[in-house]
C-alpha positions as CSV (number, residue, x, y, z in Angstrom):
1,M,7.8,-58.1,29.8
2,D,6.8,-59.2,33.2
3,S,3.2,-58.7,34.5
4,G,2.8,-55.1,35.6
5,G,5.5,-53.8,33.2
6,F,4.9,-51.4,30.3
7,K,5.4,-51.9,26.6
8,L,6.1,-48.6,24.7
9,V,4.6,-48.7,21.2
10,T,4.0,-45.8,18.9
11,I,1.4,-46.0,16.1
12,Q,2.0,-43.3,13.6
13,C,0.2,-42.5,10.4
14,A,0.9,-40.3,7.5
15,L,-1.7,-39.0,5.1
16,I,-1.3,-37.5,1.7
17,A,-2.9,-34.3,3.0
18,A,-4.8,-33.1,6.1
19,C,-4.7,-30.4,8.7
20,G,-5.0,-29.8,12.4
21,F,-3.0,-29.5,15.5
22,F,-0.7,-31.8,17.5
23,I,-2.6,-34.2,19.7
24,A,-1.3,-37.0,21.9
25,L,-3.5,-39.7,23.3
26,I,-1.8,-41.9,26.0
27,F,-3.3,-45.1,27.2
28,F,-1.8,-47.2,30.0
29,A,-2.9,-50.6,31.0
30,Q,-1.5,-52.7,33.7
31,S,-3.5,-55.9,34.0
32,V,-5.7,-56.2,31.0
33,S,-8.2,-58.9,31.3
34,A,-10.0,-60.9,28.7
35,A,-13.1,-59.0,29.5
36,D,-11.3,-55.7,28.8
37,I,-10.2,-56.9,25.5
38,A,-13.7,-58.2,24.7
39,E,-15.1,-54.8,25.6
40,L,-12.6,-53.2,23.2
41,G,-13.7,-55.6,20.6
42,S,-17.3,-54.6,20.8
43,I,-16.3,-51.2,19.3
44,G,-16.2,-52.7,15.8
45,A,-13.8,-55.1,14.3
46,P,-13.4,-58.6,15.7
47,W,-10.9,-59.0,18.5
48,P,-9.2,-62.2,19.8
49,P,-11.2,-64.3,22.2
50,A,-10.9,-63.8,25.9
51,G,-8.2,-65.8,27.6
52,N,-5.9,-65.5,30.5
53,V,-5.1,-62.3,32.2
54,L,-2.6,-60.4,30.0
55,S,0.3,-58.9,31.6
56,A,0.8,-56.2,28.8
57,S,0.1,-52.6,28.1
58,A,0.2,-50.3,25.1
59,G,2.2,-47.2,25.8
60,P,1.7,-43.8,24.3
61,Y,-0.4,-43.7,21.1
62,L,0.8,-40.6,19.2
63,I,-1.0,-39.5,16.0
64,D,0.2,-37.4,13.1
65,G,-1.3,-34.3,11.4
66,T,-0.5,-32.1,8.4
67,L,-0.4,-28.4,9.4
68,G,3.4,-28.0,9.7
69,R,3.7,-24.3,10.3
70,I,2.2,-20.9,9.6
71,I,4.4,-18.3,7.9
72,I,3.5,-14.6,8.4
73,R,4.3,-12.2,5.6
74,N,3.7,-8.4,5.6
75,Q,2.0,-8.3,9.0
76,E,2.1,-4.5,8.8
77,L,-0.5,-4.4,6.1
78,V,-4.2,-3.9,6.8
79,D,-4.8,-7.6,6.0
80,T,-1.8,-9.7,7.1
81,E,-0.5,-12.1,4.5
82,Y,0.1,-15.7,5.6
83,E,1.5,-18.9,4.1
84,I,1.2,-22.4,5.5
85,E,3.2,-25.5,5.0
86,F,1.6,-28.9,4.7
87,V,3.4,-31.9,6.1
88,A,2.7,-35.6,6.3
89,G,0.2,-36.5,9.0
90,D,-3.3,-37.7,9.7
91,G,-5.2,-34.4,9.4
92,T,-4.7,-33.5,13.1
93,V,-1.1,-34.1,14.2
94,P,2.1,-33.6,12.2
95,F,4.2,-36.5,11.4
96,E,7.3,-34.8,12.9
97,S,5.5,-34.2,16.2
98,S,4.7,-37.9,16.8
99,S,8.2,-38.9,15.6
100,A,9.8,-36.6,18.1
101,I,9.1,-39.0,21.0
102,G,12.0,-41.1,19.8
103,T,10.4,-44.5,19.9
104,E,12.5,-47.4,18.7
105,S,12.0,-48.1,15.0
106,E,10.9,-51.7,15.5
107,K,8.1,-50.4,17.7
108,T,7.0,-47.7,15.3
109,F,4.2,-48.3,12.8
110,Y,2.6,-46.2,10.1
111,A,-1.0,-46.4,9.0
112,K,-1.5,-45.2,5.4
113,G,-4.5,-43.3,4.1
114,I,-6.3,-43.0,7.4
115,E,-7.6,-39.8,9.0
116,H,-7.2,-38.9,12.6
117,A,-10.8,-38.9,13.5
118,T,-11.4,-42.5,12.2
119,M,-8.2,-44.1,13.6
120,P,-9.9,-45.7,16.7
121,S,-12.5,-47.4,14.5
122,Q,-10.1,-48.4,11.7
123,A,-10.1,-52.3,11.4
124,S,-6.4,-52.6,10.7
125,I,-5.4,-50.3,13.6
126,K,-7.6,-52.2,16.0
127,Q,-6.1,-55.5,14.8
128,L,-2.6,-54.0,15.3
129,I,-3.5,-52.9,18.8
130,T,-4.7,-56.4,19.6
131,Q,-1.4,-57.9,18.3
132,I,0.5,-55.4,20.5
133,I,-1.5,-56.3,23.6
134,T,-1.2,-60.1,23.0
135,G,2.5,-59.8,22.2
136,N,2.0,-61.5,18.8
137,I,2.8,-58.8,16.2
138,D,2.5,-59.7,12.5
139,I,1.5,-56.9,10.1
140,S,1.9,-59.0,6.9
141,G,-1.8,-59.3,6.6
142,L,-2.5,-55.6,7.2
143,S,-2.1,-53.9,3.9
144,D,-2.4,-50.3,5.2
145,I,0.1,-50.8,8.1
146,T,3.8,-50.4,7.5
147,Q,7.1,-49.8,9.2
148,D,8.6,-48.2,6.2
149,V,8.8,-44.4,6.8
150,S,9.5,-43.8,3.1
151,Q,5.8,-44.6,2.4
152,C,4.8,-41.7,4.6
153,V,5.0,-38.9,1.9
154,F,2.5,-36.8,0.0
155,N,2.8,-35.4,-3.5
156,G,0.6,-32.8,-5.2
157,Q,0.2,-29.0,-5.5
158,V,-0.7,-26.3,-3.0
159,V,-2.7,-23.3,-4.4
160,S,-3.1,-20.2,-2.2
161,V,-4.7,-16.8,-2.8
162,H,-4.2,-13.7,-0.7
163,S,-6.8,-10.9,-0.5
164,P,-10.5,-10.6,-1.5
165,V,-11.1,-13.7,-3.6
166,D,-12.8,-17.0,-3.0
167,L,-10.9,-20.2,-4.0
168,H,-12.7,-23.2,-5.6
169,V,-11.3,-26.5,-6.9
170,Y,-13.2,-29.0,-9.0
171,D,-12.0,-32.4,-10.2
172,N,-12.9,-34.0,-13.5
173,N,-15.8,-35.9,-11.7
174,G,-17.4,-32.6,-10.6
175,N,-16.3,-32.9,-6.9
176,H,-15.7,-29.6,-5.2
177,V,-13.4,-28.2,-2.5
178,G,-14.1,-24.7,-1.3
179,P,-16.9,-22.5,0.2
180,D,-20.5,-23.3,-0.8
181,E,-23.3,-20.9,-1.2
182,N,-23.7,-20.7,2.6
183,G,-20.0,-20.1,3.3
184,D,-19.4,-23.5,4.6
185,I,-16.4,-25.4,3.3
186,E,-17.0,-28.5,1.2
187,L,-14.3,-31.1,1.1
188,N,-15.5,-33.6,-1.5
189,I,-12.2,-34.4,-3.2
190,A,-10.4,-37.3,-1.6
191,G,-7.0,-36.3,-0.1
192,A,-7.6,-32.6,-0.6
193,T,-7.4,-30.1,2.3
194,Y,-8.7,-26.5,2.5
195,E,-7.6,-23.9,5.0
196,Q,-8.4,-20.2,5.5
197,I,-6.7,-17.5,7.7
198,G,-8.4,-14.1,7.2
199,D,-8.4,-13.4,3.5
200,N,-5.7,-16.0,2.9
201,K,-7.1,-19.3,1.4
202,F,-5.1,-22.5,0.9
203,V,-5.9,-25.8,-0.8
204,F,-3.8,-28.9,-1.2
205,I,-4.7,-31.3,-4.0
206,P,-3.0,-34.7,-4.3
207,N,-1.5,-36.2,-7.4
208,V,-3.9,-39.0,-8.4
209,E,-3.5,-40.8,-11.6
210,G,-6.4,-40.1,-14.0
211,V,-7.7,-37.1,-11.9
212,S,-7.4,-33.5,-13.1
213,Y,-8.4,-30.3,-11.4
214,D,-9.9,-26.9,-12.4
215,I,-9.2,-23.9,-10.2
216,E,-11.6,-21.0,-10.1
217,L,-11.3,-17.7,-8.3
218,D,-14.2,-15.3,-7.6
219,G,-13.7,-11.7,-6.5
220,T,-15.4,-10.7,-3.3
221,D,-14.4,-7.0,-2.9
222,E,-12.2,-4.3,-4.5
223,G,-8.5,-4.5,-4.1
224,T,-5.6,-6.7,-5.3
225,F,-4.8,-10.3,-4.9
226,S,-1.7,-12.5,-5.0
227,L,-1.5,-16.2,-6.1
228,R,0.9,-18.9,-5.3
229,V,1.0,-22.4,-6.9
230,S,3.6,-24.7,-5.4
231,K,4.6,-28.2,-6.4
232,V,5.1,-30.7,-3.6
233,D,7.3,-33.8,-4.1
234,D,7.9,-36.2,-1.2
235,N,6.6,-33.7,1.4
236,E,8.9,-30.9,0.1
237,I,7.9,-27.8,-1.9
238,T,10.2,-27.9,-4.9
239,E,8.9,-25.0,-7.1
240,T,6.5,-22.1,-6.7
241,A,4.9,-19.8,-9.2
242,Y,4.1,-16.4,-7.7
243,Y,1.6,-13.8,-9.1
244,S,1.6,-10.4,-7.5
245,D,-0.8,-7.5,-7.0
246,I,-3.5,-8.3,-9.5
247,P,-6.5,-5.9,-9.5
248,V,-9.8,-7.4,-8.5
249,N,-13.3,-6.4,-7.6
250,A,-16.6,-8.1,-6.6
251,S,-17.3,-8.9,-10.3
252,S,-13.9,-10.3,-11.2
253,E,-13.3,-14.0,-12.1
254,A,-10.1,-15.9,-12.7
255,I,-9.1,-19.4,-14.0
256,V,-5.9,-21.2,-13.0
257,T,-4.7,-24.0,-15.3
258,L,-2.3,-26.3,-13.5
259,S,0.7,-28.1,-15.0
260,D,3.2,-30.7,-13.9
261,N,5.7,-28.0,-14.5
262,V,4.8,-25.1,-12.2
263,A,6.4,-22.6,-14.5
264,S,3.8,-23.5,-17.1
265,T,0.9,-22.6,-14.8
266,V,-1.5,-20.2,-16.6
267,L,-3.6,-17.5,-14.8
268,Q,-6.4,-15.8,-16.7
269,V,-8.3,-13.0,-15.2
270,D,-11.6,-11.3,-16.2
271,E,-11.4,-8.2,-14.0
272,A,-14.7,-6.7,-15.1
273,G,-16.6,-10.0,-15.0
274,A,-17.7,-9.5,-18.6
275,G,-16.5,-12.9,-20.0
276,S,-13.2,-11.5,-21.4
277,F,-10.2,-13.2,-19.8
278,E,-6.7,-12.0,-20.2
279,T,-3.5,-14.0,-19.3
280,V,-1.5,-12.5,-16.4
281,S,2.3,-12.9,-16.5
282,V,3.9,-14.7,-13.6
283,A,5.9,-12.4,-11.3
284,S,8.5,-15.0,-10.3
285,I,9.4,-18.7,-10.3
286,L,10.9,-19.7,-7.0
287,N,13.0,-22.8,-6.1
288,S,12.6,-24.6,-2.7
289,E,15.1,-22.2,-1.0
290,Q,13.6,-19.0,-2.4
291,A,10.1,-20.1,-1.5
292,Q,11.2,-20.2,2.2
293,D,12.3,-16.5,2.0
294,T,10.5,-14.5,4.7
295,T,13.1,-11.6,5.0
296,K,12.0,-8.2,3.7
297,P,14.2,-6.4,1.2
298,I,16.0,-3.1,2.0
299,T,15.8,0.1,-0.1
300,A,18.2,3.0,0.1
301,I,17.8,6.5,-1.3
302,S,20.3,9.1,-2.5
303,T,19.6,12.7,-3.5
304,S,21.3,15.5,-5.4
305,G,20.6,19.0,-6.4
306,G,18.1,21.3,-4.5
307,T,18.2,24.5,-6.4
308,N,15.4,24.7,-9.0
309,S,15.2,20.9,-9.0
310,A,16.4,17.8,-7.2
311,I,17.0,14.2,-8.2
312,F,16.5,11.1,-6.1
313,T,17.8,7.6,-6.9
314,L,16.6,4.3,-5.2
315,S,18.6,1.1,-4.8
316,A,17.3,-2.2,-3.3
317,T,18.9,-5.4,-2.0
318,D,17.5,-8.8,-1.0
319,D,19.3,-11.7,0.6
320,N,17.5,-14.6,-1.0
321,S,14.8,-14.5,-3.7
322,G,15.8,-11.2,-5.3
323,I,14.0,-7.9,-5.9
324,L,10.7,-8.0,-7.7
325,K,10.0,-4.3,-7.8
326,T,10.8,-0.9,-6.2
327,E,8.1,1.8,-6.0
328,Y,7.7,5.3,-4.6
329,S,4.8,7.7,-3.7
330,L,4.7,11.5,-3.8
331,D,1.2,11.8,-2.5
332,N,1.3,10.1,0.9
333,V,0.6,6.5,-0.4
334,A,-2.5,7.5,-2.4
335,T,-0.7,6.1,-5.4
336,W,2.5,4.2,-5.9
337,Q,4.7,4.5,-9.0
338,N,7.0,1.7,-10.1
339,Y,10.6,2.9,-9.9
340,S,12.7,2.5,-13.1
341,G,15.4,5.2,-12.8
342,S,16.3,8.5,-11.2
343,V,13.3,10.8,-10.6
344,I,13.5,14.6,-10.9
345,I,11.6,16.8,-8.5
346,N,10.7,20.2,-9.9
347,A,8.2,21.4,-7.3
348,I,9.6,24.3,-5.3
349,G,9.5,23.6,-1.5
350,S,9.4,20.3,0.4
351,T,8.4,17.0,-1.2
352,V,8.0,13.9,0.9
353,V,9.1,10.8,-0.9
354,L,7.9,7.4,0.4
355,Y,9.6,4.4,-1.0
356,R,9.7,0.6,-0.6
357,S,10.6,-2.7,-2.3
358,K,9.0,-6.1,-2.7
359,D,11.0,-9.3,-3.3
360,K,10.2,-12.2,-5.6
361,A,8.8,-14.3,-2.6
362,G,6.2,-11.6,-1.9
363,N,7.9,-9.9,1.2
364,L,7.0,-6.2,1.2
365,E,9.2,-3.7,2.9
366,N,7.7,-1.2,5.3
367,Y,7.8,2.1,3.5
368,N,10.6,4.6,4.2
369,S,10.3,8.4,4.1
370,E,12.6,11.1,2.8
371,T,11.9,14.9,2.6
372,I,13.5,16.6,-0.4
373,R,13.7,20.4,-0.5
374,V,13.9,22.4,-3.6
375,S,14.6,26.2,-3.6
376,S,14.2,28.6,-6.5
377,A,17.1,30.6,-7.9
378,T,18.2,33.4,-5.6
379,V,15.7,36.2,-5.3
380,I,17.2,39.7,-4.9
381,L,15.4,41.8,-2.4
382,T,14.8,45.5,-3.2
383,P,13.3,48.1,-0.9
384,L,9.7,49.2,-1.1
385,L,10.2,52.5,-3.0
386,N,8.3,55.7,-2.1
387,S,5.7,56.1,-4.8
388,N,6.2,59.9,-4.7
389,R,9.8,59.6,-5.7
390,H,10.5,59.9,-9.5
391,P,14.0,58.8,-10.3
392,E,15.8,59.9,-13.4
393,R,15.5,57.9,-16.5
394,G,17.9,55.0,-16.5
395,D,18.1,54.8,-12.7
396,S,17.9,51.1,-12.1
397,R,16.8,49.7,-8.8
398,S,17.2,46.0,-9.9
399,E,20.7,45.6,-8.5
400,E,20.1,47.4,-5.1
401,T,20.1,44.7,-2.4
402,V,18.7,45.2,1.1
403,P,17.8,42.9,3.9
404,N,14.2,41.8,4.2
405,I,11.8,43.9,6.2
406,P,11.8,42.6,9.9
407,R,8.8,40.5,10.9
408,E,8.2,42.8,13.9
409,S,7.8,45.8,11.6
410,R,5.3,44.2,9.4
411,E,3.3,42.8,12.3
412,S,2.9,46.2,13.8
413,E,2.0,47.6,10.4
414,L,-0.7,45.1,10.0
415,E,-2.1,45.0,13.5
416,P,-5.4,46.7,12.7
417,K,-6.0,44.5,9.7
418,V,-6.8,40.9,9.1
419,R,-4.3,39.9,6.5
420,G,-4.4,43.1,4.5
421,T,-8.0,44.4,4.7
422,E,-9.6,46.5,7.4
423,F,-11.6,44.0,9.4
424,E,-13.0,44.4,12.9
425,R,-11.9,41.3,14.7
426,P,-14.2,39.9,17.3
427,K,-13.0,39.9,20.8
428,S,-13.3,36.1,20.8
429,E,-10.9,35.8,17.8
430,R,-8.3,33.3,18.9
431,Y,-6.2,33.1,15.8
432,S,-3.3,35.5,15.2
433,D,-2.0,36.4,11.7
434,E,0.9,34.0,12.2
435,D,-1.6,31.2,13.1
436,I,-3.4,31.7,9.8
437,L,-0.1,31.9,7.8
438,G,1.0,28.8,9.5
439,A,-2.3,27.0,8.7
440,L,-1.8,27.9,5.0
441,R,1.9,26.8,5.1
442,D,1.1,23.5,6.8
443,A,-2.1,22.8,5.0
444,D,-3.8,22.7,8.4
445,I,-7.4,22.5,7.1
446,D,-8.9,22.1,10.6
447,T,-7.5,25.5,11.8
448,L,-8.5,27.2,8.6
449,M,-12.1,25.9,8.7
450,D,-12.5,26.8,12.3
451,Y,-11.1,30.3,11.6
452,L,-13.5,30.8,8.7
453,G,-16.4,29.1,10.4
454,Q,-16.9,26.7,7.4
455,K,-17.1,23.0,6.8
456,R,-14.6,21.3,4.6
457,N,-15.8,20.6,1.0
458,L,-13.7,17.8,-0.5
459,S,-15.6,18.0,-3.8
460,L,-14.6,21.7,-4.1
461,E,-11.0,20.9,-3.4
462,Q,-11.0,18.1,-6.0
463,N,-12.5,20.5,-8.5
464,V,-9.8,23.1,-7.8
465,L,-7.1,20.5,-8.2
466,Q,-8.4,19.3,-11.5
467,K,-9.0,22.9,-12.8
468,Y,-5.7,24.5,-11.9
469,S,-3.1,21.7,-11.5
470,G,-2.3,21.8,-15.2
471,S,-0.7,25.2,-14.9
472,L,0.2,25.2,-11.2
473,S,2.1,22.5,-9.2
474,L,-0.4,22.8,-6.4
475,N,0.3,21.7,-2.9
476,Q,-2.5,21.2,-0.4
477,G,-1.9,24.6,1.1
478,A,-2.5,26.3,-2.3
479,I,-5.5,24.1,-2.9
480,N,-6.9,25.3,0.5
481,F,-6.3,28.9,-0.3
482,I,-7.9,28.8,-3.7
483,S,-10.9,26.8,-2.4
484,Y,-11.6,28.8,0.8
485,G,-9.4,31.9,1.0
486,T,-9.0,33.9,4.2
487,K,-11.3,36.5,5.7
488,S,-9.7,39.3,3.7
489,T,-9.5,37.3,0.4
490,V,-12.8,35.4,0.4
491,S,-14.4,38.1,-1.7
492,L,-12.0,37.6,-4.5
493,G,-13.5,34.3,-5.5
494,E,-11.8,31.0,-6.4
495,G,-10.6,32.0,-9.9
496,E,-9.0,35.3,-8.7
497,R,-7.3,33.6,-5.8
498,A,-5.8,31.1,-8.2
499,G,-4.7,34.1,-10.3
500,V,-2.9,35.6,-7.3
501,I,-0.9,32.3,-6.9
502,H,-0.1,32.5,-10.7
503,S,1.2,36.1,-10.1
504,F,3.3,35.0,-7.2
505,K,4.8,32.1,-9.2
506,E,5.4,34.5,-12.1
507,A,7.4,36.8,-9.9
508,F,9.3,34.3,-7.7
509,N,9.3,31.1,-9.7
510,R,7.8,29.0,-7.0
511,I,4.5,28.1,-5.3
512,P,4.2,29.7,-1.8
513,E,5.6,27.5,1.0
514,T,6.7,29.6,3.9
515,N,4.9,32.1,6.2
516,D,6.7,34.9,4.4
517,D,5.4,33.6,1.1
518,W,1.8,33.4,2.3
519,N,2.1,36.8,3.8
520,D,3.0,38.2,0.4
521,I,0.3,36.2,-1.3
522,I,-2.3,37.9,0.9
523,R,-0.6,41.3,0.4
524,I,-0.8,40.9,-3.3
525,A,-4.4,39.9,-3.1
526,T,-5.3,42.9,-0.9
527,N,-3.7,45.8,-2.9
528,Q,-0.3,45.8,-1.1
529,A,3.2,45.3,-2.4
530,P,4.9,42.1,-1.3
531,I,7.7,42.4,1.3
532,Q,9.9,39.9,-0.5
533,R,10.9,41.5,-3.8
534,S,12.2,40.1,-7.1
535,A,14.6,42.3,-9.0
536,E,14.1,40.2,-12.1
537,A,10.3,40.6,-12.1
538,E,10.6,44.4,-11.6
539,K,13.3,44.7,-14.3
540,R,11.0,43.0,-16.7
541,A,8.2,45.5,-15.9
542,R,10.4,48.5,-16.2
543,A,11.5,47.4,-19.7
544,L,8.0,47.8,-21.1
545,K,7.4,50.7,-23.4
546,F,3.9,52.1,-23.9
547,P,2.5,54.5,-26.5
548,L,2.1,58.2,-25.8
549,L,-1.3,57.5,-24.3
550,Y,0.5,56.8,-21.1
551,S,3.3,59.4,-21.4
552,G,3.9,62.0,-18.8
553,E,6.2,62.9,-16.0
554,G,7.8,60.0,-14.1
555,W,9.4,56.8,-14.8
556,G,10.0,55.9,-18.4
557,E,7.1,57.1,-20.5
558,G,4.8,58.0,-17.7
559,V,5.0,54.7,-15.8
560,Q,5.4,55.2,-12.1
561,E,6.7,53.0,-9.3
562,P,3.3,51.7,-8.1
563,D,2.6,50.7,-11.8
564,I,5.9,48.7,-11.8
565,L,4.8,46.8,-8.7
566,V,1.4,46.1,-10.2
567,M,2.9,44.6,-13.3
568,A,5.7,42.8,-11.6
569,Y,3.6,41.2,-8.9
570,G,0.0,41.3,-10.1
571,I,-1.2,43.4,-7.2
572,R,-5.0,43.3,-7.1
573,P,-7.1,46.4,-6.8
574,I,-9.0,47.2,-3.6
575,V,-12.3,46.8,-5.4
576,R,-12.5,45.0,-8.7
577,D,-14.3,47.0,-11.4
578,M,-15.4,44.9,-14.4
579,E,-16.2,47.9,-16.5
580,K,-12.7,49.3,-16.1
581,E,-11.3,45.9,-17.0
582,K,-13.4,45.7,-20.1
583,Q,-12.0,49.1,-21.2
584,G,-8.5,47.9,-20.3
585,L,-9.0,44.9,-22.4
586,K,-9.8,47.1,-25.4
587,E,-6.7,49.1,-24.8
588,F,-4.6,46.0,-24.5
589,L,-5.9,44.8,-27.9
590,K,-5.0,48.2,-29.4
591,I,-1.5,48.1,-28.1
592,Y,-0.6,44.4,-28.6
593,K,-3.1,43.3,-31.3
594,R,-3.9,40.2,-29.3
595,V,-5.7,39.2,-26.1
596,P,-3.8,38.5,-22.9
597,S,-2.4,35.0,-22.9
598,S,0.0,34.9,-19.9
599,T,0.1,35.8,-16.3
600,F,2.3,38.8,-17.1
601,D,-0.1,39.9,-19.8
602,W,-2.9,40.0,-17.2
603,N,-0.7,41.9,-14.8
604,I,-0.2,44.5,-17.6
605,L,-4.0,44.6,-18.1
606,R,-4.5,45.5,-14.5
607,F,-2.0,48.4,-14.8
608,I,-3.9,49.6,-17.9
609,S,-7.3,49.2,-16.3
610,Y,-6.7,50.8,-12.9
């Protein structure tokens, strides 16, 4: 071109592996003198001798790198899961970025096996720049310079781990890539690249004839980790082996054995760090399209039933890689259960079901929530009978149905009491009866503790759960009641409060859930008949026949209405008398020739004793 014009030339280079960010260095020269060229030559390699003033310039110098893009998976988790794609470049700028300028192919050059930071001092590149400036371009003698883009490819494997493990690579010469003892990253394997984003670690290792690699993983904390091993052919990921949710702790170790066939990758894990390694099955093998899947699956729920039990069914769909697993939680994400078929809910009351799915590419759906309500069989309500009334034999009250006693009536009846027992309430008392019933219903531990003036004891609650969950399907409200009680039931003790819940369940076939249920729990615990009534429970109590010891005027053979209520609902005495109960136990043994073995037996024992 004429003096003062510009010559646009792009020098591009592609490495087998590197990483960084796009960078463009643009140099313009309008009258480059021999002295200028001589000064450039002083940097290192020999430059052509000084001559006439050159009317030439080298246009934009654009340089490639290898961090193609960052893929974010499962961002909603505590530790976001990432993936990265490696592309051809020089370790700083991607090949595609420098290609985007659209330079004519005859003015585009590629430098092979050269890193970004060393490009200005690379002898072949300086010679090429000299040729461009002088207008005499001949790259036949520059072995690492080419204009053939097909040579700008990289091949190898990408290994990545996600969560609390460190990633180490060793070649067969003992060279290492990964964190050293100080936490600094060593890059001692030629062509290898190591990247870390949070707890996500990535390494690219090139295919080099005669070189093999050992992959080691060291646990750094307790949790789970996932592993991906991807094969890269001509800059493209062609196959990926995915391992999912593997338990790990600070003592854990793992070994990854690579293979030309990714599906033959072997992962062995020693979770306890005791030298005993077990092979872990691969979760999925993904093709190139499936490996690009970043869309979360979708899970739907359907329910049926609701009286005595309910059933829920889960179904999941995914638009690419397919479903790896579907899981659900019944304890507010404390534990997750793998879903394999319809699930039956037997617990009376409300059960919150959380559910989600994960696809074979590792995309985890945000969990969904469904509340399933189960009611017991219909409870027939009967009136609270006058204990002075003695009906004729055979007069059955089990089929007499009346509305429940209005809440207003029971509130006025209990106004002088704190849930059943005479208790002088302080003027500063700021909780009503309904507040406390609501705290039991909603498992509102903060309100209950403030009301009782206590501090929460998680160890006590755990002990209660372990001790009584075998015979009772305890919800948190029931655990709170057994553990702490109320002001009127605290004197009963943990075991007796658990017994009250047993008695309620025996009568109504459910664990207390509503305010009315908890009101009746406290009434039973404080020597009062429940407001809700079960005709079936009372019918069972009336059907009992006792020896002449208990004969006399009244119902059946001397059994009166208050006795029926004690046996039907397990109503506790005002003051417990252990001596009376010992004598009652002896009488029970005489009558039944055995010790009490059921809740109903213990209800009978209370009738005999008191």
